[in-house]
Biotite code that builds the C-alpha atoms (Angstrom):
import biotite.structure as struc

atoms = struc.array([
    struc.Atom([108.600, 68.326, 165.167], chain_id="A", res_id=1, res_name="UNK", atom_name="CA", element="C"),
    struc.Atom([107.082, 64.838, 164.843], chain_id="A", res_id=2, res_name="UNK", atom_name="CA", element="C"),
    struc.Atom([108.682, 61.573, 164.768], chain_id="A", res_id=3, res_name="UNK", atom_name="CA", element="C"),
    struc.Atom([109.332, 61.313, 161.018], chain_id="A", res_id=4, res_name="UNK", atom_name="CA", element="C"),
    struc.Atom([111.479, 64.641, 160.478], chain_id="A", res_id=5, res_name="UNK", atom_name="CA", element="C"),
    struc.Atom([112.871, 63.904, 163.633], chain_id="A", res_id=6, res_name="UNK", atom_name="CA", element="C"),
    struc.Atom([114.152, 60.341, 162.302], chain_id="A", res_id=7, res_name="UNK", atom_name="CA", element="C"),
    struc.Atom([114.510, 61.854, 158.779], chain_id="A", res_id=8, res_name="UNK", atom_name="CA", element="C"),
    struc.Atom([117.627, 64.397, 160.653], chain_id="A", res_id=9, res_name="UNK", atom_name="CA", element="C"),
    struc.Atom([120.895, 62.778, 159.132], chain_id="A", res_id=10, res_name="UNK", atom_name="CA", element="C"),
    struc.Atom([123.496, 61.650, 162.277], chain_id="A", res_id=11, res_name="UNK", atom_name="CA", element="C"),
    struc.Atom([127.435, 61.634, 161.779], chain_id="A", res_id=12, res_name="UNK", atom_name="CA", element="C"),
    struc.Atom([129.685, 59.476, 162.961], chain_id="A", res_id=13, res_name="UNK", atom_name="CA", element="C"),
    struc.Atom([132.980, 61.363, 164.916], chain_id="A", res_id=14, res_name="UNK", atom_name="CA", element="C"),
    struc.Atom([135.850, 59.604, 164.213], chain_id="A", res_id=15, res_name="UNK", atom_name="CA", element="C"),
    struc.Atom([137.682, 59.228, 167.619], chain_id="A", res_id=16, res_name="UNK", atom_name="CA", element="C"),
    struc.Atom([140.641, 62.039, 166.932], chain_id="A", res_id=17, res_name="UNK", atom_name="CA", element="C"),
    struc.Atom([138.179, 64.077, 164.786], chain_id="A", res_id=18, res_name="UNK", atom_name="CA", element="C"),
    struc.Atom([138.399, 67.030, 167.901], chain_id="A", res_id=19, res_name="UNK", atom_name="CA", element="C"),
    struc.Atom([141.949, 67.388, 166.688], chain_id="A", res_id=20, res_name="UNK", atom_name="CA", element="C"),
    struc.Atom([140.912, 68.174, 163.467], chain_id="A", res_id=21, res_name="UNK", atom_name="CA", element="C"),
    struc.Atom([139.062, 70.568, 164.510], chain_id="A", res_id=22, res_name="UNK", atom_name="CA", element="C"),
    struc.Atom([141.920, 72.156, 166.595], chain_id="A", res_id=23, res_name="UNK", atom_name="CA", element="C"),
    struc.Atom([143.956, 72.039, 163.741], chain_id="A", res_id=24, res_name="UNK", atom_name="CA", element="C"),
    struc.Atom([141.362, 74.582, 161.857], chain_id="A", res_id=25, res_name="UNK", atom_name="CA", element="C"),
    struc.Atom([141.084, 76.578, 164.561], chain_id="A", res_id=26, res_name="UNK", atom_name="CA", element="C"),
    struc.Atom([144.857, 76.588, 164.965], chain_id="A", res_id=27, res_name="UNK", atom_name="CA", element="C"),
    struc.Atom([145.328, 77.831, 161.361], chain_id="A", res_id=28, res_name="UNK", atom_name="CA", element="C"),
    struc.Atom([142.953, 80.957, 161.618], chain_id="A", res_id=29, res_name="UNK", atom_name="CA", element="C"),
    struc.Atom([144.911, 82.037, 164.862], chain_id="A", res_id=30, res_name="UNK", atom_name="CA", element="C"),
    struc.Atom([147.693, 81.627, 162.322], chain_id="A", res_id=31, res_name="UNK", atom_name="CA", element="C"),
    struc.Atom([145.400, 84.024, 159.231], chain_id="A", res_id=32, res_name="UNK", atom_name="CA", element="C"),
    struc.Atom([144.175, 86.353, 161.988], chain_id="A", res_id=33, res_name="UNK", atom_name="CA", element="C"),
    struc.Atom([146.388, 86.384, 164.920], chain_id="A", res_id=34, res_name="UNK", atom_name="CA", element="C"),
    struc.Atom([144.813, 89.830, 165.926], chain_id="A", res_id=35, res_name="UNK", atom_name="CA", element="C"),
    struc.Atom([141.366, 88.501, 166.033], chain_id="A", res_id=36, res_name="UNK", atom_name="CA", element="C"),
    struc.Atom([142.117, 85.345, 167.497], chain_id="A", res_id=37, res_name="UNK", atom_name="CA", element="C"),
    struc.Atom([144.511, 86.671, 170.417], chain_id="A", res_id=38, res_name="UNK", atom_name="CA", element="C"),
    struc.Atom([142.313, 89.606, 171.020], chain_id="A", res_id=39, res_name="UNK", atom_name="CA", element="C"),
    struc.Atom([139.058, 87.293, 171.713], chain_id="A", res_id=40, res_name="UNK", atom_name="CA", element="C"),
    struc.Atom([141.064, 85.475, 173.901], chain_id="A", res_id=41, res_name="UNK", atom_name="CA", element="C"),
    struc.Atom([142.926, 88.795, 175.713], chain_id="A", res_id=42, res_name="UNK", atom_name="CA", element="C"),
    struc.Atom([138.682, 90.122, 176.237], chain_id="A", res_id=43, res_name="UNK", atom_name="CA", element="C"),
    struc.Atom([137.277, 86.704, 177.575], chain_id="A", res_id=44, res_name="UNK", atom_name="CA", element="C"),
    struc.Atom([140.212, 86.738, 180.098], chain_id="A", res_id=45, res_name="UNK", atom_name="CA", element="C"),
    struc.Atom([140.162, 90.622, 180.844], chain_id="A", res_id=46, res_name="UNK", atom_name="CA", element="C"),
    struc.Atom([136.112, 89.357, 181.364], chain_id="A", res_id=47, res_name="UNK", atom_name="CA", element="C"),
    struc.Atom([136.855, 86.582, 183.881], chain_id="A", res_id=48, res_name="UNK", atom_name="CA", element="C"),
    struc.Atom([139.288, 89.216, 185.712], chain_id="A", res_id=49, res_name="UNK", atom_name="CA", element="C"),
    struc.Atom([136.813, 91.776, 186.085], chain_id="A", res_id=50, res_name="UNK", atom_name="CA", element="C"),
    struc.Atom([133.693, 88.878, 187.331], chain_id="A", res_id=51, res_name="UNK", atom_name="CA", element="C"),
    struc.Atom([136.533, 87.603, 189.588], chain_id="A", res_id=52, res_name="UNK", atom_name="CA", element="C"),
    struc.Atom([137.581, 91.125, 191.115], chain_id="A", res_id=53, res_name="UNK", atom_name="CA", element="C"),
    struc.Atom([133.905, 92.416, 191.051], chain_id="A", res_id=54, res_name="UNK", atom_name="CA", element="C"),
    struc.Atom([133.379, 88.717, 193.540], chain_id="A", res_id=55, res_name="UNK", atom_name="CA", element="C"),
    struc.Atom([135.864, 89.202, 195.580], chain_id="A", res_id=56, res_name="UNK", atom_name="CA", element="C"),
    struc.Atom([135.982, 86.660, 198.251], chain_id="A", res_id=57, res_name="UNK", atom_name="CA", element="C"),
    struc.Atom([132.140, 85.811, 197.473], chain_id="A", res_id=58, res_name="UNK", atom_name="CA", element="C"),
    struc.Atom([132.662, 82.367, 196.113], chain_id="A", res_id=59, res_name="UNK", atom_name="CA", element="C"),
    struc.Atom([128.851, 81.891, 195.455], chain_id="A", res_id=60, res_name="UNK", atom_name="CA", element="C"),
    struc.Atom([129.032, 85.006, 193.300], chain_id="A", res_id=61, res_name="UNK", atom_name="CA", element="C"),
    struc.Atom([132.002, 83.628, 191.202], chain_id="A", res_id=62, res_name="UNK", atom_name="CA", element="C"),
    struc.Atom([130.817, 80.243, 190.514], chain_id="A", res_id=63, res_name="UNK", atom_name="CA", element="C"),
    struc.Atom([127.639, 81.624, 188.994], chain_id="A", res_id=64, res_name="UNK", atom_name="CA", element="C"),
    struc.Atom([128.684, 84.125, 186.768], chain_id="A", res_id=65, res_name="UNK", atom_name="CA", element="C"),
    struc.Atom([131.576, 82.475, 185.451], chain_id="A", res_id=66, res_name="UNK", atom_name="CA", element="C"),
    struc.Atom([129.301, 79.493, 184.774], chain_id="A", res_id=67, res_name="UNK", atom_name="CA", element="C"),
    struc.Atom([126.312, 81.799, 183.670], chain_id="A", res_id=68, res_name="UNK", atom_name="CA", element="C"),
    struc.Atom([129.232, 83.129, 181.368], chain_id="A", res_id=69, res_name="UNK", atom_name="CA", element="C"),
    struc.Atom([129.628, 80.009, 179.875], chain_id="A", res_id=70, res_name="UNK", atom_name="CA", element="C"),
    struc.Atom([126.030, 80.094, 178.688], chain_id="A", res_id=71, res_name="UNK", atom_name="CA", element="C"),
    struc.Atom([126.532, 83.142, 176.840], chain_id="A", res_id=72, res_name="UNK", atom_name="CA", element="C"),
    struc.Atom([130.207, 82.423, 175.556], chain_id="A", res_id=73, res_name="UNK", atom_name="CA", element="C"),
    struc.Atom([128.626, 81.023, 172.202], chain_id="A", res_id=74, res_name="UNK", atom_name="CA", element="C"),
    struc.Atom([127.401, 83.980, 171.623], chain_id="A", res_id=75, res_name="UNK", atom_name="CA", element="C"),
    struc.Atom([130.991, 85.893, 171.633], chain_id="A", res_id=76, res_name="UNK", atom_name="CA", element="C"),
    struc.Atom([132.142, 83.440, 169.527], chain_id="A", res_id=77, res_name="UNK", atom_name="CA", element="C"),
    struc.Atom([130.026, 84.667, 166.857], chain_id="A", res_id=78, res_name="UNK", atom_name="CA", element="C"),
    struc.Atom([133.531, 87.099, 165.805], chain_id="A", res_id=79, res_name="UNK", atom_name="CA", element="C"),
    struc.Atom([135.373, 83.771, 165.313], chain_id="A", res_id=80, res_name="UNK", atom_name="CA", element="C"),
    struc.Atom([133.089, 82.078, 163.301], chain_id="A", res_id=81, res_name="UNK", atom_name="CA", element="C"),
    struc.Atom([132.519, 84.866, 161.011], chain_id="A", res_id=82, res_name="UNK", atom_name="CA", element="C"),
    struc.Atom([136.835, 85.091, 160.647], chain_id="A", res_id=83, res_name="UNK", atom_name="CA", element="C"),
    struc.Atom([136.548, 80.853, 160.176], chain_id="A", res_id=84, res_name="UNK", atom_name="CA", element="C"),
    struc.Atom([133.613, 81.422, 157.047], chain_id="A", res_id=85, res_name="UNK", atom_name="CA", element="C"),
    struc.Atom([135.608, 84.272, 155.621], chain_id="A", res_id=86, res_name="UNK", atom_name="CA", element="C"),
    struc.Atom([139.444, 82.738, 155.586], chain_id="A", res_id=87, res_name="UNK", atom_name="CA", element="C"),
    struc.Atom([137.559, 79.426, 154.313], chain_id="A", res_id=88, res_name="UNK", atom_name="CA", element="C"),
    struc.Atom([135.706, 81.883, 151.292], chain_id="A", res_id=89, res_name="UNK", atom_name="CA", element="C"),
    struc.Atom([140.219, 82.603, 150.757], chain_id="A", res_id=90, res_name="UNK", atom_name="CA", element="C"),
    struc.Atom([139.288, 86.123, 151.931], chain_id="A", res_id=91, res_name="UNK", atom_name="CA", element="C"),
    struc.Atom([141.389, 88.232, 154.000], chain_id="A", res_id=92, res_name="UNK", atom_name="CA", element="C"),
    struc.Atom([139.983, 88.822, 157.963], chain_id="A", res_id=93, res_name="UNK", atom_name="CA", element="C"),
    struc.Atom([140.304, 91.280, 160.471], chain_id="A", res_id=94, res_name="UNK", atom_name="CA", element="C"),
    struc.Atom([138.009, 92.941, 163.262], chain_id="A", res_id=95, res_name="UNK", atom_name="CA", element="C"),
    struc.Atom([136.087, 95.126, 160.965], chain_id="A", res_id=96, res_name="UNK", atom_name="CA", element="C"),
    struc.Atom([134.814, 91.011, 160.048], chain_id="A", res_id=97, res_name="UNK", atom_name="CA", element="C"),
    struc.Atom([133.821, 90.544, 163.491], chain_id="A", res_id=98, res_name="UNK", atom_name="CA", element="C"),
    struc.Atom([132.263, 94.026, 163.895], chain_id="A", res_id=99, res_name="UNK", atom_name="CA", element="C"),
    struc.Atom([130.190, 93.768, 161.045], chain_id="A", res_id=100, res_name="UNK", atom_name="CA", element="C"),
    struc.Atom([128.657, 90.064, 162.767], chain_id="A", res_id=101, res_name="UNK", atom_name="CA", element="C"),
    struc.Atom([128.026, 92.042, 165.984], chain_id="A", res_id=102, res_name="UNK", atom_name="CA", element="C"),
    struc.Atom([126.754, 95.592, 164.447], chain_id="A", res_id=103, res_name="UNK", atom_name="CA", element="C"),
    struc.Atom([124.557, 92.924, 161.983], chain_id="A", res_id=104, res_name="UNK", atom_name="CA", element="C"),
    struc.Atom([122.356, 93.107, 165.001], chain_id="A", res_id=105, res_name="UNK", atom_name="CA", element="C"),
    struc.Atom([120.474, 90.130, 163.424], chain_id="A", res_id=106, res_name="UNK", atom_name="CA", element="C"),
    struc.Atom([117.091, 89.650, 165.430], chain_id="A", res_id=107, res_name="UNK", atom_name="CA", element="C"),
    struc.Atom([117.504, 85.562, 165.950], chain_id="A", res_id=108, res_name="UNK", atom_name="CA", element="C"),
    struc.Atom([121.345, 86.780, 167.410], chain_id="A", res_id=109, res_name="UNK", atom_name="CA", element="C"),
    struc.Atom([120.274, 88.830, 169.543], chain_id="A", res_id=110, res_name="UNK", atom_name="CA", element="C"),
    struc.Atom([116.729, 87.270, 170.796], chain_id="A", res_id=111, res_name="UNK", atom_name="CA", element="C"),
    struc.Atom([119.296, 84.236, 171.823], chain_id="A", res_id=112, res_name="UNK", atom_name="CA", element="C"),
    struc.Atom([121.530, 86.086, 173.401], chain_id="A", res_id=113, res_name="UNK", atom_name="CA", element="C"),
    struc.Atom([119.381, 87.861, 175.510], chain_id="A", res_id=114, res_name="UNK", atom_name="CA", element="C"),
    struc.Atom([117.676, 84.480, 176.379], chain_id="A", res_id=115, res_name="UNK", atom_name="CA", element="C"),
    struc.Atom([120.980, 83.081, 177.426], chain_id="A", res_id=116, res_name="UNK", atom_name="CA", element="C"),
    struc.Atom([121.850, 85.836, 179.040], chain_id="A", res_id=117, res_name="UNK", atom_name="CA", element="C"),
    struc.Atom([118.517, 85.542, 181.005], chain_id="A", res_id=118, res_name="UNK", atom_name="CA", element="C"),
    struc.Atom([119.275, 81.793, 181.830], chain_id="A", res_id=119, res_name="UNK", atom_name="CA", element="C"),
    struc.Atom([122.769, 82.996, 182.822], chain_id="A", res_id=120, res_name="UNK", atom_name="CA", element="C"),
    struc.Atom([121.380, 85.688, 185.231], chain_id="A", res_id=121, res_name="UNK", atom_name="CA", element="C"),
    struc.Atom([118.767, 82.795, 186.800], chain_id="A", res_id=122, res_name="UNK", atom_name="CA", element="C"),
    struc.Atom([121.552, 80.071, 187.169], chain_id="A", res_id=123, res_name="UNK", atom_name="CA", element="C"),
    struc.Atom([123.685, 82.954, 189.490], chain_id="A", res_id=124, res_name="UNK", atom_name="CA", element="C"),
    struc.Atom([120.876, 84.175, 191.500], chain_id="A", res_id=125, res_name="UNK", atom_name="CA", element="C"),
    struc.Atom([119.673, 80.028, 192.155], chain_id="A", res_id=126, res_name="UNK", atom_name="CA", element="C"),
    struc.Atom([123.407, 78.881, 192.986], chain_id="A", res_id=127, res_name="UNK", atom_name="CA", element="C"),
    struc.Atom([123.541, 82.183, 194.790], chain_id="A", res_id=128, res_name="UNK", atom_name="CA", element="C"),
    struc.Atom([120.186, 81.290, 196.972], chain_id="A", res_id=129, res_name="UNK", atom_name="CA", element="C"),
    struc.Atom([121.314, 77.638, 196.929], chain_id="A", res_id=130, res_name="UNK", atom_name="CA", element="C"),
    struc.Atom([124.681, 78.291, 198.277], chain_id="A", res_id=131, res_name="UNK", atom_name="CA", element="C"),
    struc.Atom([123.661, 81.187, 200.632], chain_id="A", res_id=132, res_name="UNK", atom_name="CA", element="C"),
    struc.Atom([120.848, 79.045, 202.091], chain_id="A", res_id=133, res_name="UNK", atom_name="CA", element="C"),
    struc.Atom([123.929, 76.141, 202.749], chain_id="A", res_id=134, res_name="UNK", atom_name="CA", element="C"),
    struc.Atom([125.707, 78.625, 204.341], chain_id="A", res_id=135, res_name="UNK", atom_name="CA", element="C"),
    struc.Atom([123.075, 79.188, 206.699], chain_id="A", res_id=136, res_name="UNK", atom_name="CA", element="C"),
    struc.Atom([121.774, 75.994, 207.806], chain_id="A", res_id=137, res_name="UNK", atom_name="CA", element="C"),
    struc.Atom([125.249, 75.190, 207.952], chain_id="A", res_id=138, res_name="UNK", atom_name="CA", element="C"),
    struc.Atom([126.011, 78.108, 210.903], chain_id="A", res_id=139, res_name="UNK", atom_name="CA", element="C"),
    struc.Atom([122.667, 76.048, 212.655], chain_id="A", res_id=140, res_name="UNK", atom_name="CA", element="C"),
])
């Protein structure tokens, strides 16, 4: 991208309480499609619990996996984005809305998800190596 293209991008000024508006809109979506909103939350919590159970007492694996999960989370939230768009159009939304997005296998979304998963995996491996290296150094 050249300097002229960057200068042409609009810059929006946010009001200090603008995030509260976003939270209010999100809560509206949860009230309109509670099964999807709470279901996503339950799935993410279950995944976190699964990671913690798999890691056991290996803190380095928990730290790496959970921070890697934060990298991949935007892809997992695409179903919620679809629900918000559907509700904004005045249509009803349910799990079929979410599944339609996930089943579409949009090449861009899949590619982005794979890149994020690779970045998360690299992060887990790097953090594990650094923490394990620190443990061995401190033992000497």
